[in-house]
C-alpha positions as CSV (number, residue, x, y, z in Angstrom):
1,M,133.9,93.8,114.6
2,A,133.2,95.9,111.6
3,K,134.8,99.4,111.7
4,A,132.6,102.4,111.4
5,A,132.9,104.3,108.2
6,A,135.5,107.1,108.4
7,K,134.0,110.6,108.8
8,P,134.9,113.0,106.0
9,K,137.4,115.6,107.1
10,A,135.9,118.9,108.1
11,K,136.5,121.8,105.7
12,P,138.5,124.7,107.0
13,A,136.4,127.4,108.5
14,A,135.5,130.2,105.9
15,Y,136.2,133.9,106.5
16,T,133.5,135.9,108.3
17,R,132.0,138.1,105.6
18,K,130.6,141.6,106.1
19,R,129.4,143.9,103.4
20,V,130.2,147.5,104.2
21,V,131.2,150.8,102.5
22,L,134.9,150.4,103.2
23,A,136.3,153.2,105.3
24,L,139.2,154.0,107.6
25,E,137.2,152.7,110.6
26,H,137.2,149.2,109.2
27,V,141.0,149.4,108.8
28,E,141.4,150.6,112.3
29,R,139.0,147.9,113.6
30,G,141.1,145.3,111.8
31,E,144.3,146.5,113.2
32,E,142.8,146.5,116.7
33,L,141.6,142.9,116.4
34,I,145.1,141.8,115.3
35,E,146.8,143.8,118.0
36,K,144.6,142.2,120.7
37,G,144.7,138.7,119.2
38,R,140.9,138.7,118.7
39,V,140.5,138.0,115.0
40,P,137.8,135.3,115.0
41,G,138.5,132.0,113.3
42,R,140.3,132.2,109.9
43,G,139.6,136.0,109.7
44,I,137.1,138.6,108.5
45,E,136.5,139.9,105.0
46,Y,135.0,143.4,104.7
47,A,133.4,143.5,101.2
48,D,133.2,146.9,99.7
49,T,129.7,147.8,98.4
50,R,131.2,150.6,96.3
51,T,133.8,148.6,94.3
52,A,132.8,145.2,93.0
53,G,135.2,142.5,94.2
54,L,137.2,144.7,96.6
55,I,137.7,143.3,100.0
56,L,139.7,144.1,103.2
57,R,140.9,140.7,104.5
58,V,141.8,140.7,108.2
59,T,143.7,137.6,109.4
60,P,145.4,137.0,112.8
61,T,148.6,138.3,111.2
62,A,147.8,140.8,108.5
63,S,145.2,143.3,107.1
64,T,145.3,143.3,103.3
65,Y,143.2,144.6,100.4
66,M,142.3,142.0,97.8
67,L,140.4,142.0,94.5
68,K,138.3,138.9,94.0
69,T,136.9,138.2,90.6
70,E,135.4,135.1,88.9
71,H,138.7,134.0,87.4
72,A,141.5,135.4,89.8
73,T,142.3,136.8,93.2
74,V,144.8,139.7,93.2
75,R,146.5,141.0,96.3
76,L,146.4,144.9,96.1
77,G,148.4,145.8,99.2
78,E,148.6,146.0,102.9
79,A,146.1,148.3,104.6
80,S,149.0,149.9,106.5
81,R,150.6,151.0,103.2
82,I,147.7,152.1,100.9
83,T,144.5,153.9,101.7
84,V,140.9,152.8,100.9
85,D,140.6,155.1,97.9
86,Q,144.0,153.9,96.6
87,A,142.8,150.4,97.0
88,R,139.7,151.2,95.0
89,D,141.8,152.7,92.2
90,Q,144.1,149.7,92.1
91,A,141.1,147.3,92.0
92,A,139.6,149.2,89.0
93,L,143.0,149.1,87.1
94,A,143.5,145.5,88.0
95,R,140.1,144.5,86.7
96,I,140.8,146.2,83.4
97,S,144.1,144.4,83.1
98,L,142.4,141.0,83.8
99,K,139.8,141.8,81.1
100,R,142.6,142.3,78.7
101,G,144.0,138.9,79.6
102,R,146.9,140.5,81.3
103,D,148.3,139.9,84.9
104,P,148.1,143.0,87.0
105,R,150.0,141.6,90.0
106,R,153.4,143.2,89.1
107,Q,151.8,146.6,88.6
108,V,149.9,146.6,91.9
109,A,152.9,145.3,93.7
110,A,155.1,148.0,92.1
111,F,152.6,150.6,93.2
112,E,152.5,149.4,96.8
113,A,156.3,149.2,97.0
114,S,156.9,152.7,95.4
115,L,154.2,154.3,97.6
116,G,155.8,152.8,100.7
117,D,159.2,154.2,99.7
118,S,158.1,157.7,98.4
119,G,154.7,158.3,99.8
120,D,153.9,160.1,96.6
121,Q,150.8,158.6,94.9
122,S,151.5,160.3,91.5
123,S,155.1,158.9,91.4
124,A,153.9,155.5,92.5
125,A,151.3,155.4,89.8
126,E,154.0,156.3,87.2
127,V,156.2,153.5,88.5
128,A,153.4,151.1,88.3
129,A,152.4,152.1,84.8
130,A,156.0,151.6,83.6
131,V,155.9,147.9,84.7
132,D,154.8,145.6,81.9
133,D,151.6,143.7,82.9
134,T,152.8,140.5,81.2
135,P,150.2,138.0,80.1
136,A,148.8,135.9,82.8
137,Q,150.8,132.8,83.5
138,T,150.0,129.4,84.9
139,E,151.6,128.5,88.1
140,A,153.7,125.8,86.4
141,D,154.9,128.3,83.8
142,R,155.8,130.9,86.3
143,R,157.7,128.4,88.4
144,S,159.6,127.2,85.3
145,H,160.4,130.6,83.7
146,G,159.8,133.2,86.5
147,P,159.4,135.6,87.9
148,W,158.7,133.8,91.1
149,L,156.3,134.9,93.8
150,W,157.3,134.1,97.4
151,R,155.2,130.9,97.4
152,D,156.9,129.8,94.3
153,L,160.3,130.2,95.9
154,V,159.2,128.2,98.9
155,A,157.7,125.4,96.8
156,E,160.9,125.1,94.7
157,F,163.2,125.3,97.7
158,L,161.3,122.6,99.6
159,E,161.3,120.3,96.6
160,A,165.1,120.5,96.6
161,K,165.6,120.5,100.4
162,L,163.2,118.0,101.9
163,P,164.7,114.9,100.3
164,K,168.0,115.7,102.0
165,L,166.4,115.8,105.5
166,K,165.5,112.7,107.5
167,P,161.8,111.6,106.9
168,G,160.7,112.3,110.5
169,Y,161.9,115.9,110.3
170,R,160.5,116.9,106.9
171,A,157.0,117.9,108.0
172,Q,158.3,120.0,110.9
173,Y,160.9,121.8,108.6
174,E,158.2,122.5,106.0
175,S,155.8,123.9,108.6
176,Y,158.1,126.8,109.4
177,L,158.4,128.0,105.8
178,R,154.6,127.7,105.4
179,H,153.8,129.5,108.5
180,A,150.8,131.8,108.5
181,G,153.2,134.7,109.1
182,F,154.3,134.5,105.5
183,R,150.7,135.2,104.2
184,S,151.5,138.9,103.8
185,I,154.2,138.2,101.2
186,Q,153.2,134.9,99.7
187,D,151.8,136.6,96.5
188,R,154.6,139.2,96.3
189,L,157.3,139.0,93.7
190,V,160.5,137.8,95.3
191,A,162.4,140.7,93.6
192,D,160.1,143.3,95.3
193,I,160.4,141.9,98.9
194,R,162.4,144.1,101.2
195,I,163.8,143.8,104.7
196,A,160.8,145.6,106.2
197,D,158.5,142.9,104.8
198,L,160.6,140.2,106.3
199,E,160.7,141.9,109.6
200,R,156.9,142.1,109.6
201,V,156.8,138.3,109.0
202,R,159.2,137.8,111.9
203,N,157.1,140.0,114.2
204,A,153.9,138.3,113.3
205,V,155.4,134.9,114.2
206,V,156.7,136.2,117.6
207,K,153.2,137.5,118.3
208,S,151.3,134.4,117.2
209,N,153.8,131.8,118.4
210,T,157.2,132.2,120.2
211,A,160.6,133.7,119.7
212,S,161.8,130.2,119.2
213,A,159.4,129.6,116.3
214,A,160.3,133.0,114.8
215,H,164.0,132.1,115.0
216,R,163.4,129.0,113.0
217,V,161.2,130.9,110.5
218,V,164.0,133.5,110.0
219,Q,166.8,130.9,109.6
220,Q,164.9,128.8,107.1
221,G,163.6,131.9,105.2
222,K,167.2,133.1,104.8
223,E,168.3,129.7,103.7
224,A,165.5,129.7,101.0
225,M,166.5,133.1,99.8
226,S,170.2,132.3,99.5
227,W,169.4,129.1,97.7
228,A,167.4,130.9,95.1
229,W,170.1,133.6,94.7
230,R,172.9,131.1,94.2
231,Y,171.1,128.6,92.0
232,N,168.1,130.3,90.4
233,A,168.9,134.0,90.4
234,G,167.3,134.8,87.0
235,I,164.1,132.9,87.5
236,S,163.6,134.0,91.0
237,G,164.2,137.7,90.2
238,L,167.2,138.0,92.5
239,D,169.8,138.4,89.7
240,A,169.9,142.2,90.2
241,F,171.3,141.9,93.7
242,E,175.1,141.7,94.2
243,Y,175.0,140.5,97.8
244,E,172.6,138.6,100.1
245,W,170.9,141.6,101.8
246,W,168.4,139.3,103.5
247,L,171.1,138.0,105.8
248,R,170.5,141.2,107.8
249,W,167.1,139.6,108.7
250,S,167.5,138.4,112.2
251,I,166.0,138.1,115.6
252,E,167.5,138.6,119.1
253,Y,167.2,135.1,120.4
254,T,169.4,132.7,122.4
255,S,168.3,129.1,122.8
256,G,168.3,127.8,126.3
257,T,169.7,124.4,127.5
258,R,167.3,122.1,129.1
259,E,168.6,119.6,131.7
260,H,165.3,118.4,133.3
261,V,165.6,114.9,134.7
262,P,162.1,113.7,135.8
263,L,161.8,111.3,138.7
264,V,161.0,107.7,138.0
265,D,157.8,108.2,140.0
266,E,156.8,111.2,137.8
267,L,157.2,109.1,134.6
268,A,155.3,106.2,136.2
269,R,152.5,108.7,137.3
270,T,152.3,110.2,133.8
271,L,151.7,106.7,132.4
272,A,149.0,106.0,135.0
273,L,147.4,109.4,134.2
274,A,147.5,108.8,130.5
275,E,145.8,105.4,130.9
276,R,143.2,106.8,133.3
277,H,142.3,109.8,131.3
278,R,142.1,108.3,127.8
279,S,139.4,111.0,126.9
280,L,140.1,114.6,128.0
281,G,136.9,116.1,126.7
282,Q,133.5,115.2,125.5
283,T,134.1,116.4,122.1
284,E,137.7,115.0,121.7
285,H,139.0,111.8,120.4
286,A,140.2,109.4,123.0
287,T,144.0,108.7,123.2
288,G,144.6,106.0,120.6
289,T,146.3,102.6,121.3
290,G,149.3,103.5,119.2
291,T,149.9,106.8,121.1
292,L,149.7,105.1,124.5
293,A,152.0,102.3,123.3
294,M,154.4,104.9,122.0
295,L,154.4,106.7,125.4
296,W,155.2,103.4,127.1
297,L,158.0,102.6,124.6
298,T,159.4,106.1,125.1
299,V,159.6,105.6,128.9
300,L,160.6,101.9,128.9
301,T,163.3,102.1,126.1
302,G,164.5,105.7,126.2
303,Q,164.5,105.7,122.4
304,R,163.7,108.8,120.3
305,T,160.1,109.2,119.2
306,Y,160.9,108.7,115.5
307,Q,162.5,105.3,116.3
308,T,159.5,104.2,118.4
309,S,157.0,105.4,115.9
310,I,158.4,103.3,113.0
311,L,159.0,100.1,115.0
312,S,157.2,97.2,113.3
313,H,156.5,93.7,114.5
314,D,158.7,92.2,111.8
315,R,161.7,94.0,113.4
316,L,161.1,92.2,116.8
317,Y,163.3,89.1,116.9
318,P,163.6,86.3,119.6
319,L,166.8,86.3,121.5
320,D,168.7,83.0,121.8
321,G,169.1,81.8,125.4
322,M,166.7,84.4,126.7
323,P,163.1,83.0,126.8
324,G,160.4,85.6,126.5
325,W,162.8,88.4,125.4
326,L,162.6,90.1,122.0
327,S,165.1,92.3,120.3
328,A,163.8,95.5,118.7
329,N,166.0,96.5,115.7
330,W,166.5,99.6,113.6
331,S,168.7,100.1,110.6
332,G,171.4,102.7,110.3
333,V,169.4,105.1,108.2
334,E,166.5,104.9,110.8
335,M,168.7,106.1,113.6
336,K,169.4,109.7,114.5
337,G,170.4,111.7,111.5
338,G,169.1,109.2,108.9
339,K,172.5,109.0,107.3
340,S,173.6,105.7,105.6
341,G,176.8,105.8,107.7
342,S,175.0,105.6,111.0
343,R,175.2,102.3,112.9
344,P,172.2,100.0,113.3
345,H,170.7,99.6,116.8
346,A,169.3,96.6,118.6
347,L,167.6,96.7,121.9
348,P,166.5,93.8,124.1
349,L,162.9,94.0,125.5
350,P,162.2,92.0,128.7
351,P,159.0,90.0,129.1
352,Q,157.5,92.5,131.5
353,A,157.8,95.3,128.9
354,L,156.3,93.1,126.2
355,A,153.4,92.2,128.5
356,V,152.4,95.9,128.7
357,L,152.5,96.2,124.9
358,K,150.5,93.1,124.3
359,R,147.9,94.4,126.7
360,L,147.5,97.5,124.5
361,W,147.7,95.6,121.2
362,A,144.8,93.5,122.4
363,E,142.6,96.6,122.2
364,L,142.8,96.7,118.4
365,D,140.0,95.5,116.3
366,E,142.4,94.2,113.8
367,P,146.1,93.3,114.2
368,S,148.5,96.0,112.9
369,P,152.0,95.5,111.5
370,W,153.2,98.5,113.6
371,A,154.0,98.5,117.3
372,C,152.5,102.0,117.5
373,P,149.6,101.9,115.0
374,S,148.0,105.1,113.9
375,S,144.3,105.5,114.8
376,R,143.7,106.7,111.3
377,G,144.5,104.4,108.4
378,N,147.0,101.6,108.3
379,G,150.1,103.4,109.0
380,H,152.1,104.1,112.2
381,A,151.5,106.8,114.8
382,H,153.3,110.1,114.0
383,Q,156.5,110.9,115.9
384,S,154.7,114.0,117.4
385,A,152.0,111.8,119.0
386,V,153.8,111.6,122.5
387,N,154.5,115.3,122.6
388,K,150.9,116.2,121.8
389,L,149.7,113.7,124.4
390,L,151.9,115.2,127.1
391,W,150.5,118.7,126.1
392,R,147.0,117.5,126.5
393,L,147.8,116.2,130.0
394,E,149.4,119.6,130.7
395,G,146.2,121.4,129.7
396,L,147.5,122.6,126.3
397,D,146.0,122.3,122.8
398,Q,147.7,120.6,119.7
399,Y,149.9,123.7,119.2
400,G,151.2,123.8,122.8
401,D,149.0,126.8,123.8
402,P,146.7,126.8,126.9
403,K,143.2,125.5,126.1
404,P,140.4,127.1,128.1
405,G,138.5,124.7,130.3
406,R,141.1,122.0,130.2
407,A,142.7,121.0,133.5
408,N,146.5,120.7,133.8
409,L,146.6,117.1,135.1
410,L,150.4,117.1,135.4
411,A,150.3,120.1,137.8
412,L,147.4,118.7,139.7
413,H,149.3,115.5,140.4
414,G,152.7,117.2,141.2
415,I,154.5,116.4,137.9
416,E,156.8,118.9,136.3
417,P,156.2,119.0,132.6
418,W,158.7,116.8,130.7
419,T,159.6,115.9,127.1
420,P,160.5,112.5,125.5
421,H,164.2,113.5,125.6
422,D,163.9,114.2,129.3
423,A,163.0,110.5,129.8
424,R,166.3,109.5,128.2
425,R,168.1,111.6,130.8
426,T,166.2,109.8,133.6
427,L,167.1,106.4,132.2
428,G,170.8,107.4,132.0
429,S,170.9,108.9,135.5
430,F,169.0,105.9,137.0
431,L,171.4,103.3,135.5
432,G,174.5,105.6,136.1
433,D,173.7,105.7,139.8
434,R,173.8,101.9,139.8
435,R,177.2,101.7,138.2
436,L,175.6,100.8,134.8
437,G,176.4,103.9,132.9
438,G,177.8,101.8,130.1
439,A,174.5,99.9,129.8
440,A,172.7,103.3,129.6
441,S,175.0,104.5,126.8
442,A,174.4,101.3,124.9
443,I,170.7,101.4,125.4
444,L,170.5,105.0,124.3
445,S,172.9,104.4,121.4
446,H,175.6,106.7,122.8
447,K,179.3,106.2,122.7
448,E,181.0,104.4,125.6
449,G,181.9,106.9,128.3
450,K,185.4,107.3,129.6
451,G,184.3,106.7,133.3
452,E,182.9,103.3,132.8
453,S,183.7,100.7,135.4
454,E,185.8,97.5,134.9
455,K,182.6,95.5,134.9
456,E,181.3,97.6,132.0
457,R,184.5,97.3,130.1
458,V,184.3,93.6,129.9
459,A,181.4,94.0,127.7
460,A,183.7,93.2,124.9
461,V,183.7,89.5,126.0
462,T,179.9,89.4,125.7
463,R,180.0,90.6,122.2
464,L,181.4,87.3,121.1
465,H,177.9,85.9,121.6
466,Y,176.1,88.8,119.9
467,D,176.6,91.4,117.2
468,R,180.1,92.8,118.1
469,G,178.8,96.4,118.2
470,Q,175.5,95.9,120.0
471,R,176.5,94.9,123.6
472,M,173.3,93.0,124.0
473,A,174.0,91.3,127.4
474,L,175.0,94.6,129.0
475,K,171.9,96.3,127.5
476,A,169.7,93.4,128.8
477,E,171.1,93.9,132.3
478,G,170.2,97.6,132.3
479,M,166.8,97.1,130.6
480,E,165.7,94.5,133.1
481,L,166.6,96.8,136.1
482,W,165.0,99.9,134.5
483,T,161.8,98.2,133.4
484,A,161.3,96.6,136.8
485,A,161.7,100.1,138.4
486,I,159.2,101.7,136.0
487,L,156.6,99.0,136.4
488,E,156.9,98.9,140.2
489,A,156.4,102.6,140.3
490,Y,153.5,102.4,137.8
491,E,151.5,99.9,139.9
492,R,152.0,102.0,143.0
493,E,150.9,105.2,141.1
494,K,148.0,103.4,139.5
495,A,146.8,102.2,142.9
496,A,147.0,105.7,144.4
497,L,145.1,107.3,141.5
498,A,142.3,104.6,141.8
499,L,141.5,106.0,145.3
500,L,140.7,109.5,143.8
501,P,137.4,110.3,142.2
502,L,137.4,111.0,138.5
503,P,136.8,114.7,137.8
504,A,133.5,115.6,136.1
505,P,134.0,116.0,132.3
506,P,133.9,119.6,131.0
507,P,130.6,120.7,129.7
508,R,129.8,120.1,126.0
509,T,129.8,123.2,123.8
510,K,126.3,124.2,123.2
511,R,125.3,124.0,119.5
512,K,123.1,126.5,117.8
513,P,119.6,125.3,117.3
514,A,119.0,124.0,113.8
515,A,117.1,126.3,111.5
516,P,113.4,125.3,111.1
517,Q,112.8,123.4,107.8
518,R,110.5,124.9,105.3
519,K,107.3,122.9,104.7
520,E,107.1,121.9,101.0
521,A,103.9,123.1,99.2
522,A,101.3,120.5,98.8
């Protein structure tokens, strides 16, 4: 069957543009929208009709004056720090500098910083005038020779940091340093950033996300600043500081411990719900085969989502003396931590588990080399796919926030929200209750516990027939018992769901009528 041509990716929504004579009322309106979380879409741009190119840009996290010209966009300052008239003056001076082939960013940044410190416009203007408006640089030249803007520091730090992280964590780590909360300082010189600026970033993240996300933003932001101060002080502009003042940047936050252990019936009911509700909305993509396979593997194997996401068919091997079984294998660097010193891991998959996966793989138009293929392209599903699927079943959007009009299927069916890591606890608890704690530890790639029974300690004998460190026979005993329990519960939950009517799909969003086409002149 020929695949349909891929649709081009939608362009990000543009700012809503309004042409006005900028006044205090627009600043106050922008602050009100931010405060109430009602900034539409990407944001609003109030374009001043009195000063060419001057705009007040209101985003969900900041309200900022900008000068937009044909060749450059210059940040003039936050609306909370400079007035409309001051923004007009700075726009006029910046336009003159640009015409001279100079870069006005340092001067306008100096004006904003000095005004915020002294409140004296004349003094701020003198400070700004004393700053050399150096010739405009290319981004490559600025990153090589300085002075760095905040976005330069982030780009250079990530270039050095990301290769040191395990591949599955890199995108998540980068997302915190590129959070929208940093927009207010991304074009500021690093040397001019102060603790008040960083605290505004922190507060914006708390407001738009959670204290947990803000904690990550603060920790990684401090790490980036310290890296620049230690290894690139001159280029970054931090050479004048004798100590790491940004370490004062903090947030009052304590991470909680999660010990949720879902019931076997809850895991099985979730699987049945995910299969029954492949499409959760008329305008949304259906749950892909790879995502569903990954959810099944998460529950049946208890492995972390990164390991299940990268499992490929060429890493599934037949097991001698065990017809119908396959061994799933991961190298040491693919296991938790991604370190070369980590031990490889092998896990026996019973025929019943493989039958579920083969049923899903049969849906594919073309065979994939991956156990959990991506619905886009030829790669594998992303490790976040299971979390996002669970969020959708919980009535949340892709960012974990409530989505209007979407039902919470987990709550409707008596399931307490759970995470992939919670499923690992259930597997361990289930086998532990059946005196197979050692099998659970082996399956989950944990160290052997001190309280294992004599039966478990004789695992050393079985290692003579398998890789000495893998305890395959013991793992197989646990996997067979666990898989049978999950599948038995799944069939029971699936039959119970079949007796319930499917809910009506949510109404489609009404589209605006197309504008009438003009008739061409004869």
